[in-house]
Backbone as CSV, one residue per row, in Angstrom:
resi,resn,N_x,N_y,N_z,CA_x,CA_y,CA_z,C_x,C_y,C_z
1,MET,-19.510,-26.120,9.676,-19.614,-24.676,9.537,-20.023,-24.357,8.091
2,THR,-21.056,-23.562,7.932,-21.545,-23.235,6.600,-20.639,-22.202,5.929
3,ALA,-20.791,-22.069,4.612,-20.007,-21.096,3.857,-20.285,-19.681,4.369
4,HIS,-21.534,-19.431,4.746,-21.923,-18.128,5.290,-21.134,-17.821,6.570
5,ASP,-21.070,-18.796,7.451,-20.338,-18.620,8.715,-18.837,-18.454,8.469
6,GLN,-18.305,-19.222,7.522,-16.884,-19.111,7.196,-16.566,-17.729,6.631
7,LEU,-17.434,-17.230,5.748,-17.236,-15.882,5.196,-17.270,-14.834,6.296
8,LYS,-18.211,-14.996,7.201,-18.330,-14.051,8.314,-17.058,-14.050,9.153
9,THR,-16.532,-15.225,9.439,-15.304,-15.338,10.219,-14.123,-14.693,9.490
10,LEU,-14.022,-14.947,8.182,-12.931,-14.378,7.388,-13.030,-12.852,7.334
11,LEU,-14.235,-12.332,7.169,-14.416,-10.882,7.114,-14.104,-10.229,8.459
12,GLU,-14.500,-10.874,9.545,-14.192,-10.332,10.874,-12.682,-10.306,11.102
13,GLU,-11.999,-11.347,10.650,-10.530,-11.381,10.769,-9.896,-10.304,9.890
14,ASP,-10.442,-10.095,8.686,-9.950,-9.017,7.817,-10.062,-7.661,8.509
15,ILE,-11.219,-7.406,9.073,-11.439,-6.114,9.739,-10.453,-5.940,10.887
16,ARG,-10.261,-6.989,11.668,-9.319,-6.914,12.794,-7.902,-6.623,12.292
17,GLN,-7.467,-7.350,11.258,-6.104,-7.155,10.758,-5.948,-5.841,10.004
18,LEU,-6.987,-5.361,9.352,-6.904,-4.063,8.682,-6.843,-2.930,9.706
19,ASP,-7.495,-3.106,10.860,-7.346,-2.142,11.959,-5.893,-2.104,12.423
20,GLU,-5.324,-3.298,12.586,-3.910,-3.407,12.976,-3.008,-2.742,11.946
21,LEU,-3.295,-2.986,10.673,-2.492,-2.422,9.591,-2.580,-0.905,9.584
22,ALA,-3.773,-0.355,9.803,-3.937,1.098,9.846,-3.103,1.692,10.983
23,ALA,-3.140,1.044,12.148,-2.338,1.522,13.282,-0.845,1.438,12.955
24,LEU,-0.447,0.379,12.295,0.952,0.205,11.906,1.382,1.263,10.891
25,LEU,0.492,1.578,9.953,0.802,2.604,8.956,0.923,3.980,9.604
26,LEU,0.096,4.251,10.597,0.215,5.520,11.328,1.524,5.561,12.118
27,GLN,1.912,4.420,12.652,3.200,4.324,13.350,4.333,4.566,12.355
28,GLU,4.217,4.012,11.152,5.212,4.217,10.104,5.308,5.695,9.745
29,LYS,4.177,6.357,9.679,4.144,7.791,9.376,4.934,8.570,10.422
30,GLY,4.769,8.199,11.690,5.523,8.842,12.761,7.012,8.596,12.642
31,VAL,7.393,7.382,12.275,8.807,7.047,12.113,9.413,7.837,10.947
32,LEU,8.632,7.985,9.863,9.139,8.720,8.700,9.370,10.195,9.003
33,SER,8.642,10.727,9.979,8.826,12.138,10.327,9.895,12.342,11.392
34,SER,10.437,11.266,11.912,11.487,11.387,12.929,12.853,11.107,12.292
35,PRO,13.918,11.577,12.947,15.248,11.343,12.377,15.716,9.887,12.476
36,ASN,15.133,9.108,13.386,15.532,7.715,13.567,14.600,6.807,12.778
37,ILE,15.100,6.255,11.685,14.262,5.392,10.857,14.603,3.910,11.030
38,GLN,15.332,3.570,12.081,15.683,2.173,12.347,14.448,1.284,12.496
39,PRO,13.395,1.734,13.185,12.223,0.849,13.358,11.473,0.562,12.062
40,LEU,11.837,1.233,10.985,11.128,1.070,9.715,11.210,-0.367,9.193
41,GLN,12.329,-1.031,9.385,12.468,-2.417,8.919,11.507,-3.346,9.647
42,ASP,11.392,-3.163,10.957,10.476,-3.998,11.733,9.030,-3.739,11.315
43,ILE,8.694,-2.476,11.108,7.334,-2.116,10.698,7.033,-2.727,9.330
44,THR,7.993,-2.666,8.424,7.801,-3.226,7.082,7.568,-4.736,7.150
45,ALA,8.314,-5.419,8.000,8.134,-6.869,8.148,6.736,-7.178,8.698
46,LEU,6.287,-6.416,9.684,4.953,-6.623,10.243,3.865,-6.329,9.200
47,LYS,4.061,-5.252,8.432,3.100,-4.908,7.372,2.996,-6.038,6.358
48,ASN,4.127,-6.565,5.941,4.123,-7.650,4.956,3.390,-8.877,5.476
49,GLY,3.563,-9.179,6.744,2.860,-10.317,7.342,1.352,-10.114,7.350
50,LEU,0.923,-8.913,7.726,-0.513,-8.614,7.738,-1.092,-8.657,6.329
51,LEU,-0.369,-8.083,5.374,-0.850,-8.069,3.993,-0.946,-9.476,3.415
52,GLU,-0.018,-10.323,3.770,-0.061,-11.709,3.294,-1.313,-12.409,3.821
53,GLY,-1.637,-12.159,5.085,-2.855,-12.735,5.658,-4.098,-12.244,4.946
54,VAL,-4.154,-10.954,4.644,-5.305,-10.383,3.937,-5.437,-11.009,2.544
55,ARG,-4.309,-11.164,1.863,-4.337,-11.769,0.518,-4.839,-13.215,0.555
56,GLU,-4.353,-13.976,1.524,-4.768,-15.379,1.639,-6.264,-15.487,1.925
57,ARG,-6.752,-14.631,2.818,-8.178,-14.663,3.123,-9.011,-14.212,1.927
58,ALA,-8.491,-13.295,1.116,-9.219,-12.850,-0.084,-9.437,-14.032,-1.022
59,LYS,-8.417,-14.858,-1.181,-8.555,-16.056,-2.029,-9.620,-17.000,-1.455
60,LYS,-9.569,-17.195,-0.141,-10.535,-18.090,0.503,-11.954,-17.554,0.365
61,LYS,-12.105,-16.234,0.502,-13.441,-15.633,0.393,-14.008,-15.838,-1.011
62,ILE,-13.185,-15.643,-2.021,-13.661,-15.837,-3.394,-14.058,-17.290,-3.623
63,HIS,-13.261,-18.223,-3.118,-13.600,-19.646,-3.278,-14.919,-19.972,-2.582
64,LEU,-15.119,-19.414,-1.389,-16.374,-19.651,-0.680,-17.555,-19.036,-1.424
65,LEU,-17.368,-17.842,-1.946,-18.448,-17.192,-2.705,-18.793,-17.986,-3.963
66,VAL,-17.764,-18.503,-4.632,-18.001,-19.325,-5.827,-18.770,-20.590,-5.439
67,SER,-18.445,-21.160,-4.282,-19.132,-22.385,-3.854,-20.614,-22.155,-3.554
68,ILE,-20.995,-20.897,-3.267,-22.419,-20.638,-3.019,-23.103,-19.960,-4.213
69,GLY,-22.404,-19.944,-5.368,-23.062,-19.504,-6.585,-22.559,-18.208,-7.197
70,TYR,-21.552,-17.598,-6.641,-21.025,-16.338,-7.193,-20.206,-16.616,-8.453
71,ASN,-20.431,-15.810,-9.487,-19.649,-15.894,-10.716,-18.669,-14.714,-10.719
72,PRO,-17.353,-14.966,-10.663,-16.373,-13.878,-10.603,-16.463,-12.889,-11.759
73,LYS,-17.033,-13.311,-12.889,-17.156,-12.419,-14.037,-18.387,-11.521,-13.921
74,ALA,-19.215,-11.749,-12.911,-20.483,-11.044,-12.781,-20.350,-9.661,-12.139
75,GLY,-19.204,-9.311,-11.635,-19.038,-7.999,-11.004,-18.562,-8.116,-9.572
76,GLU,-18.819,-7.079,-8.818,-18.341,-7.018,-7.440,-19.027,-8.059,-6.559
77,PRO,-18.256,-8.686,-5.677,-18.858,-9.657,-4.753,-19.890,-9.023,-3.824
78,SER,-19.713,-7.739,-3.498,-20.662,-7.096,-2.576,-22.070,-7.054,-3.173
79,ARG,-22.165,-6.920,-4.486,-23.488,-6.939,-5.140,-24.148,-8.308,-4.987
80,PHE,-23.338,-9.355,-5.183,-23.858,-10.716,-5.035,-24.332,-10.951,-3.607
81,ILE,-23.548,-10.494,-2.648,-23.900,-10.693,-1.235,-25.190,-9.939,-0.910
82,ARG,-25.275,-8.694,-1.381,-26.476,-7.890,-1.116,-27.704,-8.502,-1.799
83,ALA,-27.528,-8.935,-3.057,-28.640,-9.526,-3.796,-29.103,-10.837,-3.170
84,GLY,-28.185,-11.536,-2.511,-28.529,-12.808,-1.872,-29.212,-12.631,-0.530
85,GLY,-29.399,-11.383,-0.108,-30.086,-11.137,1.155,-29.233,-11.426,2.378
86,MET,-27.939,-11.446,2.214,-27.040,-11.711,3.340,-26.599,-10.370,3.943
87,ASP,-27.522,-9.733,4.650,-27.293,-8.369,5.142,-26.126,-8.269,6.116
88,SER,-25.999,-9.236,7.019,-24.901,-9.163,7.992,-23.549,-9.288,7.281
89,LEU,-23.481,-10.168,6.286,-22.249,-10.314,5.505,-21.969,-9.054,4.699
90,HIS,-23.015,-8.457,4.140,-22.841,-7.243,3.338,-22.289,-6.114,4.208
91,GLN,-22.796,-6.003,5.420,-22.308,-4.964,6.332,-20.831,-5.191,6.667
92,LEU,-20.467,-6.430,6.960,-19.063,-6.751,7.250,-18.190,-6.485,6.022
93,TRP,-18.696,-6.840,4.841,-17.930,-6.634,3.600,-17.650,-5.144,3.402
94,LYS,-18.671,-4.326,3.594,-18.516,-2.874,3.432,-17.547,-2.305,4.466
95,GLU,-17.625,-2.795,5.684,-16.716,-2.331,6.739,-15.267,-2.687,6.399
96,ALA,-15.048,-3.897,5.912,-13.696,-4.314,5.520,-13.212,-3.478,4.340
97,GLU,-14.102,-3.194,3.398,-13.739,-2.388,2.235,-13.363,-0.958,2.657
98,THR,-14.107,-0.407,3.605,-13.802,0.931,4.124,-12.444,0.941,4.820
99,GLN,-12.183,-0.090,5.608,-10.893,-0.201,6.288,-9.746,-0.301,5.287
100,LEU,-9.969,-1.073,4.230,-8.940,-1.243,3.204,-8.645,0.084,2.515
101,ARG,-9.681,0.842,2.182,-9.491,2.153,1.549,-8.758,3.113,2.482
102,ASN,-9.059,3.044,3.765,-8.363,3.875,4.750,-6.872,3.525,4.780
103,CYS,-6.567,2.233,4.784,-5.162,1.797,4.778,-4.456,2.257,3.509
104,GLN,-5.148,2.166,2.377,-4.554,2.594,1.108,-4.242,4.090,1.135
105,ALA,-5.138,4.887,1.698,-4.916,6.336,1.759,-3.717,6.669,2.643
106,ILE,-3.619,6.035,3.795,-2.485,6.274,4.692,-1.191,5.823,4.024
107,ASN,-1.237,4.673,3.346,-0.051,4.155,2.678,0.410,5.074,1.546
108,GLN,-0.532,5.636,0.786,-0.168,6.577,-0.273,0.489,7.815,0.310
109,ASN,-0.038,8.295,1.421,0.559,9.448,2.086,1.980,9.131,2.543
110,ASN,2.164,7.958,3.134,3.503,7.547,3.559,4.437,7.415,2.359
111,GLY,3.918,6.941,1.239,4.721,6.819,0.023,5.196,8.175,-0.475
112,ARG,4.317,9.171,-0.393,4.724,10.524,-0.804,5.818,11.059,0.106
113,VAL,5.658,10.846,1.408,6.678,11.294,2.359,7.997,10.607,2.059
114,LEU,7.952,9.315,1.818,9.161,8.559,1.502,9.795,9.060,0.210
115,GLY,8.977,9.366,-0.788,9.493,9.909,-2.047,10.211,11.234,-1.836
116,HIS,9.638,12.100,-0.993,10.289,13.378,-0.692,11.620,13.167,0.040
117,LEU,11.624,12.203,0.953,12.875,11.901,1.663,13.943,11.400,0.695
118,GLN,13.549,10.575,-0.262,14.500,10.069,-1.250,15.025,11.198,-2.133
119,GLN,14.157,12.119,-2.523,14.605,13.263,-3.326,15.585,14.118,-2.545
120,ARG,15.275,14.367,-1.279,16.166,15.176,-0.450,17.527,14.506,-0.308
121,LEU,17.521,13.201,-0.088,18.772,12.463,0.030,19.565,12.521,-1.268
122,SER,18.871,12.404,-2.400,19.523,12.467,-3.702,20.177,13.835,-3.919
123,ARG,19.465,14.887,-3.549,20.029,16.233,-3.696,21.246,16.424,-2.805
124,LEU,21.159,15.909,-1.577,22.301,16.031,-0.666,23.511,15.261,-1.196
125,THR,23.280,14.082,-1.738,24.406,13.303,-2.291,25.010,14.022,-3.481
126,ASP,24.172,14.640,-4.294,24.693,15.421,-5.418,25.568,16.563,-4.922
127,ILE,25.164,17.220,-3.869,25.951,18.327,-3.312,27.275,17.812,-2.779
128,PHE,27.245,16.685,-2.044,28.484,16.131,-1.500,29.451,15.704,-2.595
129,ARG,28.922,15.209,-3.695,29.775,14.791,-4.804,30.227,15.972,-5.651
130,GLY,29.640,17.121,-5.424,29.994,18.286,-6.221,29.270,18.313,-7.544
131,ALA,28.190,17.589,-7.629,27.464,17.506,-8.890,26.193,18.344,-8.873
132,SER,26.096,19.244,-7.916,24.838,19.974,-7.772,24.613,20.982,-8.891
133,GLY,25.666,21.365,-9.608,25.508,22.326,-10.689,25.038,21.709,-11.989
134,GLN,24.903,20.386,-12.011,24.483,19.721,-13.238,23.024,20.021,-13.530
135,GLN,22.711,20.048,-14.803,21.330,20.239,-15.197,20.541,18.967,-14.928
136,LYS,19.272,19.155,-14.670,18.397,18.020,-14.396,17.267,18.011,-15.413
137,LEU,16.899,16.815,-15.816,15.720,16.624,-16.644,14.690,15.867,-15.817
138,TYR,13.442,16.136,-16.055,12.369,15.475,-15.326,11.635,14.527,-16.256
139,GLY,11.386,13.306,-15.759,10.665,12.317,-16.540,9.163,12.456,-16.360
140,ALA,8.414,11.575,-16.975,6.960,11.624,-16.937,6.403,11.441,-15.527
141,LYS,7.100,10.708,-14.692,6.633,10.455,-13.332,7.273,11.399,-12.324
142,GLY,7.989,12.411,-12.783,8.588,13.386,-11.885,9.970,13.025,-11.395
143,GLN,10.540,11.930,-11.865,11.880,11.547,-11.432,12.917,12.443,-12.118
144,GLN,14.019,12.657,-11.435,15.071,13.520,-11.970,16.200,12.673,-12.542
145,THR,16.768,13.132,-13.651,17.963,12.506,-14.194,18.956,13.610,-14.509
146,SER,20.192,13.388,-14.155,21.227,14.382,-14.387,21.685,14.326,-15.833
147,VAL,21.951,15.481,-16.366,22.470,15.582,-17.725,23.862,16.178,-17.595
148,SER,24.830,15.464,-18.087,26.184,15.998,-18.008,26.707,16.246,-19.417
149,SER,27.470,17.277,-19.527,28.087,17.571,-20.801,29.481,18.107,-20.536
150,THR,30.344,17.995,-21.517,31.700,18.490,-21.369,31.977,19.456,-22.496
151,ASN,32.743,20.451,-22.173,33.177,21.433,-23.176,34.678,21.278,-23.357
152,ILE,35.112,21.109,-24.589,36.533,20.989,-24.864,37.045,22.412,-25.182
153,LEU,37.974,22.860,-24.373,38.509,24.199,-24.574,39.636,24.220,-25.601
154,ALA,40.435,23.169,-25.572,41.539,23.096,-26.525,41.944,21.655,-26.680
155,SER,42.593,21.349,-27.769,43.107,20.000,-27.932,44.533,20.113,-28.480
156,ALA,45.345,19.140,-28.174,46.742,19.184,-28.594,47.009,18.175,-29.669
């Protein structure tokens, strides 16, 4: 099997698994909007497995590209593929890249939802502890930190 054929096989597998990952991320989005978040652990385990496969194939793709003359310092691999006249590979590469960007966008959205859920939980815990009247400071990334102070009314 030539390096070209191996790259094609790896890219086709990437596209298939990135489709799976996108569906899984949409499923995660649904779980985050429901009150039952038990399936989240299973989804996270499946996501990690898919991502590990994508990472491993990325290493293999770079090694194959280097074996056919690609210099990693020369820029994006898609330019090398296009310049080499490998149109079918270039199309697959672009499709995989589009799928990856789609997964990243869905994942960022899920991250924002998760961040809001964590903030809501933090506020509720503060209320239950009776600490809701404390002043809050906001950090550079928008995280909250409680500031507590004590006033001494009298001393003996």
